[in-house]
matplotlib code that plots the C-alpha trace (Angstrom):
import matplotlib.pyplot as plt

x = [-7.5, -5.5, -7.4, -6.1, -3.7, -3.2, -0.3, -0.5, 1.9, 2.9, 6.2, 7.6, 10.2, 13.1, 11.4, 11.2, 8.7, 9.4, 12.4, 15.6, 14.6, 11.2, 9.8, 8.3, 6.0, 3.2, 2.9, 0.9, -2.3, -6.1, -6.7, -4.5, -5.8, -8.8, -7.7, -5.9, -9.8, -10.8, -8.9, -9.3, -13.2, -13.3, -11.0, -12.3, -8.9, -5.4, -2.8, 0.0, 3.5, 3.8, 6.6, 4.6, 2.1, 3.3, 5.4, 2.6, -0.2, -2.9, -5.4, -6.4, -9.5, -12.6, -12.3, -15.2, -19.7, -18.6, -16.7, -18.9, -21.8, -19.2, -18.8, -21.9, -22.8, -19.9, -20.8, -18.5, -19.1, -19.0, -15.7, -12.3, -10.7, -7.2, -4.2, -1.0, 2.4, 5.1, 6.9, 9.1, 5.3, 6.9, 5.1, 4.0, 0.8, -0.2, -0.5, -3.3, -5.1, -5.9, -7.5, -9.8, -12.3, -14.3, -13.6, -11.5, -7.6, -6.0, -2.2, 0.1, 2.9, 5.8, 6.6, 9.7, 8.6, 8.8, 6.4, 5.4, 5.0, 3.2, 1.3, 1.2, -0.4, -2.6, -4.2, -3.9, -6.2, -9.4, -7.5, -4.0, -2.6, 1.0, 2.7, 3.4, 7.0, 10.3, 9.6, 6.8, 4.8, 3.2, 1.3, 0.2, -1.3, -3.4, -4.2, -5.4, -7.5, -9.0, -10.3, -11.2, -12.2, -13.7, -11.3, -10.9, -9.6, -6.3, -5.5, -1.4, 0.1, 2.7, 6.6, 8.7, 10.8, 6.7, 6.2, 9.3, 8.4, 5.3, 7.0, 9.3, 6.4, 4.8, 1.9, 1.2, -1.3, -1.0, 0.4, -0.7, 2.6, 0.9, 4.4, 3.7, 6.1, 9.0, 12.7, 13.1, 17.1, 19.2, 21.1, 19.1, 15.6, 12.6, 11.3, 8.4, 10.1, 12.7, 13.9, 16.1, 14.7, 16.4, 20.1, 19.2, 17.9, 15.8, 14.0, 13.1, 9.1, 8.8, 4.9, 2.9, 1.3, -2.9, -2.8, -1.1, -4.0, -3.0, -4.0, -2.1, 1.1, 1.2, 1.0, -1.1, -0.1, -1.4, 0.7, -0.6, 2.1, 2.1, 2.8, 6.5, 7.3]
y = [-8.3, -6.4, -3.7, -0.2, 0.0, 3.4, 4.3, 7.6, 8.0, 11.5, 12.2, 15.5, 18.1, 16.0, 13.2, 10.3, 8.3, 8.0, 8.6, 6.6, 4.6, 4.7, 5.9, 8.9, 6.6, 9.5, 13.3, 14.8, 16.7, 15.7, 16.4, 13.4, 11.6, 12.9, 12.3, 8.3, 7.4, 9.1, 6.8, 3.4, 4.3, 4.6, 1.2, -2.6, -3.6, -2.2, -3.8, -2.9, -4.5, -7.0, -4.6, -1.5, -3.1, -3.6, -0.3, 2.0, -0.8, 0.1, -2.0, -0.5, 0.5, 2.9, 5.9, 5.8, 6.3, 9.3, 7.4, 4.2, 6.3, 7.5, 3.5, 3.2, 6.2, 4.8, 1.1, -0.8, -2.7, -2.0, -2.8, -4.0, -7.0, -6.4, -7.7, -8.5, -9.5, -10.8, -12.5, -14.3, -14.5, -13.2, -11.2, -10.9, -12.7, -9.6, -6.7, -4.7, -6.0, -9.4, -8.1, -6.0, -8.7, -6.0, -7.6, -10.2, -10.2, -11.9, -12.5, -12.7, -14.8, -17.0, -20.5, -20.2, -18.9, -21.6, -23.9, -23.0, -19.5, -20.0, -22.1, -19.5, -17.6, -18.9, -20.4, -15.6, -14.7, -16.1, -16.7, -17.0, -16.6, -18.3, -16.4, -18.8, -18.9, -18.6, -15.2, -13.1, -12.0, -9.5, -8.6, -12.8, -11.5, -8.6, -10.5, -13.1, -10.2, -9.5, -12.9, -14.7, -11.4, -9.1, -5.9, -3.5, -0.6, -1.0, 1.1, 0.0, 1.7, 1.0, 0.5, 1.6, -2.2, -3.1, 0.1, -0.1, -4.4, -3.2, -0.5, -2.3, -4.7, -2.0, -2.3, 1.6, 3.7, 6.6, 8.5, 10.2, 12.0, 14.7, 16.5, 17.5, 20.8, 19.0, 17.8, 14.6, 14.2, 11.4, 8.6, 5.4, 6.9, 5.3, 6.7, 6.2, 3.9, 2.1, -1.5, -2.4, 1.3, 1.4, 1.1, 3.2, 6.9, 5.3, 2.5, 4.3, 5.6, 9.4, 10.2, 12.9, 15.4, 15.5, 17.6, 20.4, 21.3, 22.7, 22.8, 24.9, 23.7, 20.7, 20.1, 16.9, 15.3, 13.8, 11.7, 9.0, 6.6, 5.5, 1.9, 1.2, -0.9]
z = [-16.0, -12.8, -11.0, -11.4, -8.0, -6.5, -4.0, -0.9, 0.1, 3.1, 1.9, 4.2, 2.0, 2.2, 0.3, 3.5, 4.5, 8.4, 10.7, 10.1, 13.6, 12.4, 15.6, 13.7, 10.9, 11.0, 10.1, 8.4, 9.7, 9.6, 6.3, 5.4, 7.5, 5.7, 2.0, 2.9, 3.5, 0.9, -1.5, 0.9, 0.1, -3.6, -2.4, -3.3, -2.1, 0.4, 0.4, 2.6, 3.5, 6.4, 8.5, 7.6, 9.1, 11.8, 12.4, 11.8, 14.1, 11.0, 11.0, 7.2, 8.7, 6.7, 9.1, 9.9, 8.7, 6.5, 4.5, 5.0, 3.0, 0.5, -0.5, -1.1, -3.4, -5.5, -5.4, -3.2, -1.2, 2.4, 2.4, 1.0, 1.3, 3.2, 1.5, 4.1, 1.8, 3.2, 0.9, 3.5, 5.5, 8.6, 10.0, 14.0, 15.7, 17.8, 15.4, 15.1, 12.3, 13.4, 16.0, 13.8, 11.5, 10.3, 6.2, 5.4, 5.7, 2.8, 3.0, 0.1, 0.7, -1.5, -2.7, -0.7, 2.9, 6.0, 6.2, 9.3, 9.1, 5.9, 8.8, 11.4, 8.7, 7.5, 11.1, 11.0, 7.7, 5.8, 2.7, 1.2, -1.5, -2.4, -4.7, -8.1, -8.0, -5.8, -4.9, -4.8, -7.9, -7.8, -11.2, -10.5, -7.4, -8.3, -10.9, -8.4, -6.6, -9.8, -10.9, -7.1, -5.8, -8.6, -7.1, -10.0, -7.8, -5.6, -2.7, -2.3, 1.7, 1.1, 2.4, -0.2, -0.7, -2.0, -3.9, -5.5, -6.2, -8.3, -9.6, -11.3, -12.5, -14.2, -11.7, -11.1, -12.4, -10.1, -7.5, -4.9, -3.0, -0.3, 0.4, 4.2, 5.6, 7.5, 7.4, 8.7, 7.2, 8.1, 4.8, 5.6, 7.0, 3.8, 1.4, -0.4, -3.3, -1.1, -2.4, -5.9, -8.0, -11.3, -12.4, -16.0, -16.2, -19.2, -17.5, -14.5, -15.6, -16.1, -13.8, -15.4, -13.0, -13.2, -10.3, -7.4, -4.2, -1.8, 2.6, 4.2, 4.4, 2.8, -0.9, -2.5, -6.3, -8.5, -10.6, -13.6, -14.4, -18.1, -18.8, -19.7, -22.9]

ax = plt.figure().add_subplot(projection="3d")
ax.plot(x, y, z, "-o")
ax.set_aspect("equal")
plt.show()
C-alpha cells in the first residue's frame, strides 16, 4: 500500500552529483532536463530533500505545456503534489519553492523536530505530515501519500542521504541514472546515495538493468530494484 517510487539522478562519469563545495549541481544536457520533466509528468508526487531544494533553487515545476499535455494523456491530475522532506523541519522560508504555488506543497518532518521549526514549516506548506516516530519513517510517509492523496507513482529527486534512506527502507522500485561526460573528483563530493549505506555486501540491493540508451555523450540507464527479503 505505497506508491511506485522512481529515483532520478544525473551523475558525473566518476559518480558525483555535485562538486565537493556543492557550487555546481547542474551539468546534464537539455536532453537530460527533458528526461527529468518526462518523469515528473508521469508522477503523482515529486519528493525532494530540503537541503537539495535550497542548494539548487528547485521549484519541482512541470516544465511547460508540452509536459502538461503528457500528464493529460497519462490520465494524471493537472499537477503533481510536491513534497519537501526535512526530518529536522529545517528549510529557509526564502527558498524559491515557496513562491511557486502552482500545485500543493507538502512537508514531511519527524516527530522530534523542534516545535518552532514545525510551526514555521506549517506556515509555509499547504500541509504537513509528521512522522510517528523520533526519526523520519519514509515507508509510513509513502503510505500516507497513497491514502491521503491517492499517489500511485512518486518521483524522488534526492539528495543522496534521502535516496539512501529510501533504499534502506526498501522503498525504491526503479532507478534512472544519467551518466554525464564530466569528471568532478573530490573525496567529499556528494553521490547519488550518501548517508548510512550498507555495511555488508549481502545486504546491498543488486539492481537489474532494464534499459540503456545513448544520446550524444550521455548514457541513460534504467534499473529495476527488486525488494529485499
